[in-house]
Structure formats: structure tokens, C-alpha cells
N, C-alpha and C positions, 0 to 999 in steps of 0.2 A: 567167560574167563577174561580176566584183566591182564593185558600184556604190558610189561615194562619196556618202554621204547628207548630207554637209555642204553648206551653201548656197554657191553661187558668189557671192562678194561683189565687186562692181565699184565702184570709186571713179573717177569720170571728170570731165573738165573740161566736155565737151559731149555732146549726144545722139549725134553721129557717133562720138565717141571711145568712149562706152559701148557702142554697137552693135558696133563692131569688136572690142572686148575680149571681148564675150560670144560672138560667133561664132568668135573665135579659140580660145576654150577649150571650146567645146561638145562637140567630139569626145573630149576627155580627161575631161570631167565628166558627159556625158550618157549616156543609155541608150535602146535601141530599144524602142518601144512600139507595138503594133498599135492602130488606132483602132476602138474598139467602139461609140462614140456620137459624134454631132455631125458637124462638117465632114469630108468625105472618109471617112465611115463605111465600113469594110470595103474601102476603095479604096486607102488610103495607109497609111504608117507615120509615126510621129513620132520624131525624135531629141530627147529631152526631158531637161531639167535637173530634179533632185529639188527644188531650191529656188533662187530667184534674188533677190538683194538688190542694189539699184542706188542709188548716190548720184551726182547730177550737179550740179556746182558752178555752171556757167553755161549752163543749158539754152537760153537765148535766142541763143546763138552756135552756128553750125555745126550746124544741125539735120539737114542732108541728108548721108547717108553718102557718103564720097568713094570713087569707083571709078576706079582708074587707067585711062586711055583704052586702053592697049595690051591690057588684059584682054578687051575686046570684049563686056562685059556691061553692062546698064543699071543705074543706081542704083535701089534699090527704091522711091524716092519722089523728089519734088522740092518746092521751096518753094510753087509754085502749088497742088499737090495738098494739101499740108499746110494751106494757107490755106483751100482749099475744104472740107477735112475739118472744120476748126474752124467755118466758117460754116454748113455744112449738117448735120454730124453731132453737133456739140456745142452749136450755138446756135439751130438751126431745129427746133422741136418738131413741125412738121407731118409726118405720116406719108404716105409714098407708098401707093398702093392695095395693094401686095403686102407692106407692112411691118406687123409686129405691134408693133414697138417700134424705137426708135433711142436712142442714149445721150442725145440732146438732149430726147427726150420725157420722160425721167426727170429730167434736170438741171433742166428747166423745168416740172416737174410742179406743177400748181396745189395750193396748200396749203389746208387746211380753213378757216383764219382769214385767208385772203387772200394774194395774192402767189404767187410760185413758189418752188420749193426754192432756186434760185440767188439770187433776190432776198432771201430770208430769211437766207441765209448771208452775203451782202454786208452787210446791215443789222447782223447780229450782229458782224461784224468791224469795222464802223464804231463801234458803241457799246461793245463789249467785246473789243478786238482780241486779248487774251490768253486767250480762251476755248478750251476743248477740244471745243466743240460745233459748230463750223463744218464740218459733214460733209454731203456730198451722197451719198445712197444711190442707186445705180444698179440694184442687184439687189434683188429682192423674193422672198418665198417662193413667190408664185404663178407665177414664171417657169418652174418645172418643168412647168407645165401649159399655159401660154399663149404661150410664145415660140417661134415657128417660124421657121426660116431659109428662104432662097429655094428650098432643095431640098425643102421641105415637112416637114422633120424638126425635132423639138424641139432648140433650140439657145439656151439662156439666155445673157444678156449675158456677154461675157468680162470686161469691166470691171465691177467690183462696187461700188467705193467711191472717192470723191474726198474727201480729208481736208485741209482748209486749216488751217495753224498759223502763228501769228505768233511770231517769236523776237525779243526785245528785245536789240539789240546797241548798246552805248553809247547814243547819243541817237536811234537809228533803230529802226523797227519793220519787221522783215524778214518778208515773206510766203513761206512754203514750201507745197508741196503733196506729199501722199503718195497713191499710187494702188495698188490691188491688182487684178490680173488673175487670174481662175481658170484661164484658158488664154490663151496669148499666142504668136502667130506672130512669131518673132524676126526673120526675114529681112525681111518686108514690112510687118508690123503695127507693130513696135516703134518705128521712127523716125517714122512718120506719127502713131501714137497719141500719143507723147510730145511731138511737135512741136505737135499740136493742143491738148494739155493745157497746154503751156507758153503758148500764146496765150490760153487760158482763164484761166490764172493771171495773166497780164499784165492782162487785162481786169478781173479781180477786184481786183488791186492798185490799178489806176487808180481804180475805182469806190469803193473803201474808203479811199483815201488812204494806201496802204502802199508800202514799198519792195519791189521784186521780188527774189525770192531763189532758192535752190536747189530741187531736186526729188528726191524719193525714190520708188522704185518696187519692187514686190514681186510675185512670182508663184511658185506651186507647180506651174505647168503651162506654163512657158515652153519653146518647142520650135521646131524647123525641121521641115518636111515632107520626105518622101522625094524628091519632085520638085525640092526646093531644094538637095539635097546637092551636086550638081556646081557650082552657083552659089557656094555657101559655100566649097567647096574651092578654086575658082578665085580667089575674093577673098582667101583667106588663104594662097594659094600652097602648098596641100597636095595631094599626089597621093593 
């Protein structure tokens, strides 16, 4: 099997639009990969893209993927779930008893000189909006030793970095966000993750007095799992 190593580049209006374009192309651009480490280790396969680059022009519109009712399958997320994901997994740093981390515990990590990582980034954007330093680090080197999933196996954070950039357009300062996922469940994770990150971007824009803008996303491990193949084929009308 010949694998196309060029990135799948998606330019979309909304998160729902981007999600459909990706799953529509995954069978022609992806490759089968056994899972040797992490979630579903030695239990599932992944249909994975060599590289994924996504631009979403209006991520605040149409976050929830549309599933035609006659297909008889549920949408992988809904607006309430996205809002809960934002509130609990991106904004609430308190860990549950069985958690070794969550994205919010890194986003709101207390800084040596006071405040949290998110607060520091917002202050930076207020004072110097055109900075290239407004970056939230989610991943750390120690993750290879300390981050365990619910199955008791090492599973470092999939989301590694959240990078805020302001672009001056005419008389406006437009806030964008770029995210990188080391591994990314495209069917179920993609719309919820990006919906929650969009709400985070809206919060940062409001706090820093900026205009809300587009979103960029990258991954070298974007995939669907074997158990999702039939769902994907049903949604894209592929036998």
C-alpha cells in the first residue's frame, strides 16, 4: 500500500464543516496502524493521517457535526457537552481522585512569580497584543513518566500546546489560536476539543479586549479507531 505523506490540508468555514471534510478524505489519505501504546493498546487499530493541517474561519458557528436523521446514528457531540468540556476540562483545574492531570490543570498551572499560566497569557495579550510569547504549554517532559490514563497505562496529554496570536487587520486586533495534538480522535474528539478551545478563545478575547478570530489546528497523529469505521462510512455514504 502506497501512503501519501503530504499533509491533508483543510480550509473550512466552521468546526462541523472541517470535521466532515476530514472524515470524508480519511480513507483515501489515511493508513492502517496497530496501536502499540496508549488508548486501546493491542485491542484496536487506527486509521491515521500522516499529517493534518486545519484552518477554520468561523469556529464560533456550527460547532456540532450534522448527522442527517435518516442515517440513524448520533452526532459525536452536542452543544451542552462542549460547554461542559470547556467548563470542566479547560477551566476547572481540580483533579478527580483517579486523575493524574487534565488540560485545565496545565492551563491554570500556578506560575513561580504568581498567577496562573492562563492569567499570564491574558495579561501579556493586554499589554503587548502583538507578542509571539502568549503560549500555554499543556505537555511537559515529565509526562512520559507521570501521566496515567483510566486504564492504568501511561498516556501523556494529546493536546500539547495552545498558542494565541493577534493579527492586526485595519483598525482591529484579531485573536487567533493554534493548537497541536500529538494524537487525535477525529470522530469523537475533534469537534468537542475544538468547540471547547473556541470557547476558551472567546474567553481570552473578552478578557484581553480583542476581536475573536479564526482557529488553526495541527496533528501528526489524527485518526479514527477501528470501531468507528462503520460510523464514518455511514456518515459519508461510503460502502
